[in-house]
N, C-alpha and C positions, 0 to 999 in steps of 0.2 A: 870569598870564590878561591882564593888560593889554595885551599886545600884539593878544590873539583879539579884546578888546574895542574895539579902535581898530583895527581892521580892517588886520592885518596877519595872517599864520601861516595860521591855518584859515579866517578868514573870506573868503581870497581866494581860493577854491576850495570847489565844495560837498564835501562830506563822506558820503561813502558809508558807515558802519561798524558796519552791520548785523549782521555777527557779533560785533564785539567787546559789543555791547548784550548780544547772545542770550548772550555769557558771560558777561557780569560778574551778568545778571539768572540762569542758572544757578548759579553760584557762590554765588548768595544763596537756593538754592532757592526762587525766586520763583514764582509764574507771569505769564501777561502781561499778566492783570487787576490783578493786586496791586501790579506792579511801576510799573503805566499810573498806577492811586492813589496811590504814593509820591511820584511825578514830577509830578502835577497834570498828564495826561497822558489823552487818551481811550485805550482797548485799539485803536482800528481804526488809530489814529497811530500808536502804538508798533509795533504789527504791520507797518505800511507800511516801519517804520526799522528794523525787525530783516529785513523781508524785500528793504531796500535800495531800495523802490521810491520811497521821497523822502530827499532829505538833510538831514543834523542840520545843524538851522540855531543860527547862535552862541546863540541867548537857550536854546536848549533844552542844548546842550552844555554852557553854565556852568551851568546850574540841576544835569545831570546829576553832574556836578564837586564840586556843594555839595552836593549830597543825599548822595551814595554816597563821598563823602569820597575821590575820587581825583583824580590829577594829569590837567590837559586834555590833556597830551601822551600821555599812554595810549591815549585817543580820537583824536587829530588824527595821529598820528604812526606810526611804526615797520612796522605791518603793509603798509603799502600802500607802503612805502619796501623790502620786502624783496619783496612779491608785482612791482614794477617792476623791482628788480633780476635775479630770474630771470626774466622776460619777455625781458628785456634781452640776456642772456647766450644765450637760446635762440634768440631771430630773428634773431643772428649768426651762426648757421649758415651756410653756401653751400648749401644745403637750401632756403633762402627765395632765390628768386632776386628783383634787382633791390637799390632802398634800402633798407635798413631803416627799421622804422618810429621817428619821431622820440620825442624823451622825452614832448612831450605827449600823442603819441599813446598811448604806451604808460600813462600816468599816467591817461588817460583809459578805454582798458582794464580797471584796476586797480581803478580806481573804477567807475566805473557797468558793467561786466562781469565781476566777479571771478569768481563761477563758471565762466564762459565761459575767462577766462584760467586758472583752475586746471586745467579739463579741457585745456586745450592744454600743456600744463605736464606732463601724465600721460599726454598723447599722443605727447609728443615724448621722452618716457622710455622709453614702449614701444618707439617707433623706434629707440632708441639698444640698446637691451637685443637686439632683434629684429636689427639691423645684426651687431652682434657674435657673436649665434649664428649667422648665416648665413655671417661669417666663419671662425667656429671648425669649420665643417660639413665642411673639408676633411683634419679631424685625428680626426673621429670617422664609425665605420663606420655607425654608424644613430643615428637620433633617438631618446631615452628616449621610452616612452610617452606622459607626462604633455607632451610636446613636439610631438606628430604633430598637434594643433591649431592650432599657429602662435600659439597668444595670448602676450601678454608679459607678466608679472605682476610686479610689484616693491613686495610685502607691504613690506619693510624698509624704503625711501624714502617710501610710502606713512605709513606710522606717524613714520617721520622727521619729513615733513614736516605732518602732525598737532602735534605737539611744537613746531613751529618755531613753525605759526602760532598756537597757543596760547601763544608764550612762553614754554616750558618752566616754566607755572606752571600748576596745578591746587588752585584753592583749596579744595573739600570733600575732598578726599585728604588735603590742608596741614592743614585744622584739625582734620580727626579724627586724625590724628597728631600734632601737636600736644596734644590733649584726652588722649592717651591716655599720652602720655610725662606728662600732671600727674597721671592721677586711677588708672593700673596701680602705683604704686609703682616706677615705672623709675629709676636714678640714673645720671643725666647722666656719661657718659665710662665707667660700668664696668654696661654693658648688658645682659651676655651673662646672668649669674643671675636677673635679673627677667623677661630674655625669656623663659628655659627654665619658669621659675616658672610666668607668666602664659599660655604655652601649655600645659600640663600643667592648671591651676586652672580656666581659660576654656573651651579648646577640646578637652581630653582628649587632647593630641598628647604626646607625650614625643620627647625630642631624644638619637639613639644617633649616636655618634661611626662611620664607618665607614673600615676600616681596611683592608680588604681591595681594593675597586677605588679606585686611587687617581686614575683621572681622574674621579672624583665630588666634586661642588660641593654639591648638594643634589638629595636626592629623596625627596618624600613619598608613602607607604604609606596610602590611604584605607583599608583596608582593618583593619590593625592599629595605626592612630592614631599612627604612626611617623614623625618627619621625622630622617632620616639625611641628616648634616653628613659631607662630605669630612675626615680627620683633619691632612690638611697644610695646611688654612684657616687663615689665623693669624685673633685675636680679631676683628676689624674684618669681615673676612668672614663671620667664623659670626652674629655678630649681625645684620650684614646681612640675611644668609637666612632669620633666625632670623623679622626684623621682615618681610620678604617675605613670608612664611608666615601671619602673621599678617593683612597684608592680603588673602591672597586668602580666610582664613576667615572674617573678620569684616564685610569690606568686599566684599564676592563682587556682591552686589547697586547697589550704589554705582559699581563698576566699569565693570560692565555697562551702565548706564545711558549710563554717557561715553563708552562704546563706541559705543552704539545714535546718539548725539547727532554721533559724527563718521563716520558713514554711512560707513565702508570698505568697496571692493569685494570683498574675499574674505575667506574664514574662515582662512585664513593672516596675514593682517594682521591679524583683530580675535585673534588668539591673540600676534601679537608685542607689540600694543597689551596687551591683557593683562597680561603679563609686563612689559611698559615701566609700566605704571601703578602696576603693584605694586611695581616697585624702586621709583621714585618715594616712593610711600609709606613704605618702608623708609629711604629716605635725609633722608626728613621725620620721621622717628621717630626716628632716630638724632642727629638735630640740629634738633630742636621750633625753628620760625621765631622766634619771640619772645628767646630765648635765643641761637640760634646769631648772628640779624642781631645781636643786641648786642653780643655777645662778638667777631661779626667789626667793630664799628666801632671798639672798643674797644680791640682789637690792631690796629688800621691792617690787616685781613685776612691779617695773619700766617697761614698755611697751616698752618706746623710747629706754634706754639703752639695753635692751634683743633683739629687733629689728635690732638694730647694731650689737651685738655679733655675732648673729646666722643669719646673713643675711638675714630677713623675713622682712615681713609687720609688720605694725601696727594690724591688721586684722589678718595674723594668728598667731600670737601671742597669740592676746585676745582669738582666737581659740583653739588655744594648751592650755591655760590655764584652760581652762572649760574642760582638759579630764584628767588631772593630777590626775586620782582616783585608780592609783595601788594599791592592796592590799597590807597592811605591810607598803608604801611609799606614802600614799594619800597627795595631795597637798590643799593649800586652797580652799575649794568649790567656785565654783565662776558661777554664772549664765552669759550667752553671749547671746547677738543676737544683730540680723543685720535687718534695717530695709530701705524702701525705703521713697522717699519724700512724698508720700502719706498714708505711716504709716502700710503699709502692712510689717508685717514679713517675713524676707527673710532668715533668720536663727536663730535657738532659740536652747539654750540648760541651764539646771539650774541641779546646782549639789547641790544645796543649799535648803529651804523649799519654794522659790519661783516658784510657776506651774503657768506658760504663758496658756493663756486664748488659746482652741483650734480654738475658732472661733470669730471674728472680730481684731481690732487693736488694739494699746496701750495705756494705760492713756496716755492722754495730760500733764501732769503733770511733767511726767518725762521728768529728763532733756536730754535724748538723740535725744528731737523731735528739742530740741533750739539748737543742732550742727548743723547742716544747718545752720542756720544764722551766725554762730560764727566759718568758715572752719580755720582749724590750731590751733585750742586750744583746749586743755583737758579741758572739765568742769567737775566737782567735785559738787557731792551734798550727803545729809543725806535724807536718802525717809522711811518715814515706811509706813508698808502697815496695811491694815484693821484689819491684827489680831497680831498686837504689832509689828511684827518682822523689824527692822530697819537694811538699807542693806546701805554700802557706795556703790555708784553710779558715775561712773565716761562713759564719753559721746566723741564721736570723729568722725568728717565725714572725708570719706573717697572718694576721688574723682579719677575716674580710666577714663585717658584720652581715646578717642574713636580711636585715630590711624589718627587723620589728623583734618583740620582744618575744614571742610563738615562734620564731625562726631560728633553728642554730645558726653560731657562727660557722665557719669555714675556716679551718687551721690549715696552714703547712708551713714549712722550712724548705726555705732559699740557699742554697751552700754556693758558694764563687770563691775558686782557689787559683794559683798560677803556682809555676815551680820557681823555685827557693831562688832562684840567679834573678827572679825580677824583686826580690823581694825589696831594693831600695827604692821600687817604683811605688811601693804599695805603702800606705800609711798603717794599716792593721799590721803589719809587721815589728815597730814598735813594741817591744818586752818582750818580744821571741828571741830566743837563748839561739841565733845564728850561726854563732861559732861553734857550738857543740850538737854538730846535727845528729847525733848519736842519741840524743835524749830525745826525737821525736817520737811521737805515736806510731808504733807499725800498722797499717793499717792494708784493707786490702780490697778489694772491688766487690766481690762476696765470697762468700764461703765453696760456692760451687768449681771458682776458677781459682780461689787463691791457694797458692802452696805452702805458706806458712804451718810449721808443723808442731807448735808450740805457743797455739793463739788459743788463750784462755774462754772464747767467746764462739769460738767454732760451733756451728750449729750441726754440720753433716760435713762427710770427708769431700773432700776437692773431686769431680769425675773423672775417671780413668784411674786413679790408687785402687791398691787392692786394701781389702780393709778385712781385720782380724778382731777377735773378739775372744779375749782372754780371762776368763772368769778368776782366776787368781792373781790378775793385774789391772787396778782400776784406778786410771788417771783422770783429767778433767774433765774428756770427752768419754764416750761410754765405749771407745773402740779405739786401735792403732791402725795408724796406715802407712804405707811406705811410697 
């Protein structure tokens, strides 16, 4: 806090963090009037702060941090940087003629006009999707009925953004899951019997293993109060789906309130968000915040040990580690992602300064791509981003059975990482050269927005650069750019 009080950091720029204040208040289930009394502010002033009509002063920032027991950085950083990163990627597109906005201009847009900035991102996403559809029309005999309006919706991306800007932490759901794990006689590490018993005793739902539908994972029949789970599912997956069903039955109202506050644009997005929030509850129930965060620290975040102790999968543990951002009790900030063999990102989240690209794949120099060739082995890597930030990265291939000989397996690779400043808290830093960071692998986000000029893996030039082709000068890349 000394830096803020002495006039550096947050005090050198105006802080418009209304969305974060509102989220902190909603996490505590408080009205604006109640929060204003707690912080000794007038309700009208708090309303203006939440509406980004007035900036947050240093005095009020310190008061909020002390009373709500949160880190100043929770309010002063992260989300603004994410929005600036997203805007920077978008405005670099040649679609926008002329010189791109400066970093100062992007920061001004992210702080004083964040709603407009978010809508610009949504508009650009719609443009990208519509452009792809137009390019594909030559291969299709006609547009599907739902496409004839020309509207382009991005329900998955919209929900992903909602989770992203909530820092992938949802306090009310997380706390409800932790309370249930404590009071429902659920044994951490072997919750399956207790979850079956809880579904039967509290919701009159019986769990049935389905042997005939080989592609089934979970199906709930409200008429018969039966939850059908696919027989090929492993124990961690069965427990997860039972916990998911408990979320839908016991916390539907809470989930609906959170969806309403998210102001999603379509029913499809709301349905996807409903599933995502129930999944969040399931992970939080299988790995209750307090116990999980404590054992994560004690084991130095050894994923295999944690998976064994909590009866969960490698991927479930990685995802849960990326959600430990409870105010006052934050864990190590991790990024988490999952890719398929084509390099498509199927899951992503970052509580770090690493901001995933919205469009395109990932940098091929990341060790996550190598994981497919080395199944069963946890790979480690020191990777330095173009901004100089170095990360400890781990990667692991995940193979999910198809349920039969004629049903192919599904293969993914998961990546987890944190900034090198947290390396001492990570068992995977053992053996890495933390003293000579210059030996770290130079990695980017993806070629589209990476500014490195000396990358031997570059697939195409970064957007916004001037490209020249010299027939008398051939380099690793078939073009030069500046």
